[in-house]
N, C-alpha and C positions, 0 to 999 in steps of 0.2 A: 697338216704336214708333220711328219716325224722329224726328230732332231737329225738323224743320219741323212735324211733327204735334204734338209736345209744345208747341212755341212757339205754334202756332195755337190749341191748346186753352186755353193759359193766357191768351191774348189774349181769347178768347171768354168765359172764366171771369170775368175782371176787367170786361169790358163788361157782362156779365149782372149781376154783383155791384153795379155802379154804375148799372145801368139806363141805359146809353148804347149807341148803335149803334157799329159799327166805323167808320163814316163820321165820326161825331162824335169818336171817339178819334183818328182820323187828323188831323182839323182841330185838335184840342187839342195834338197832338204835332208838327205840322208835317211829317207823313209823307204822301205821296200814297197814296191808297187802292189803287192798282194794286200798290204794293210789298207791302202787307199781303195783297192778293188772291193775289200770287205765292207767299207763304208758305202760305196756305190750300190752294192748288191743287197745291203741290209743285213748281212751276217754280223756286222758290228753295229749293234743298235745304239750303243753309247760310246762314240769315239772318244778316246782319251784326250784330255786337254793338252797333254804333253805332245801328242802326235800333231794336233792342230797347230800348236805353237811352232813345232819344227817346220811344218808346211808354210806357216806365216814367215818364218825366218828365210826360207827359200824364196818366197815371193817378195821379200823386202817390205813387209807390212807388219803392223802390230795386231795383237789379238783384238784390240778394240776396233780396228778397221775391219777385220774379218767379220766380227759379229755385228757391225753397224749396218744392219740390213733388216728390212721389214720381214724377211723370211723367218727371223727368229722371234717375232713378236707374238704369234699365236700358234705355238707348237702344240700338237696333240700329246696327251699323256702317254 
């Protein structure tokens, strides 16, 4: 799995868990939706840590919580 795929799956996981849309998360995080859409589509192969941190703040979680997933253990180069 590629990094952007793992990040996208975690974003969707937390949105589903909190019963919010990606659009709502973007509003809560101050991130424009096209940035997140770029992660989902693979146009953004290396999402910025700053972007992920803003999304985490919108979700009310830490970066550690976000990355604490088996999804990030065996990423493809």
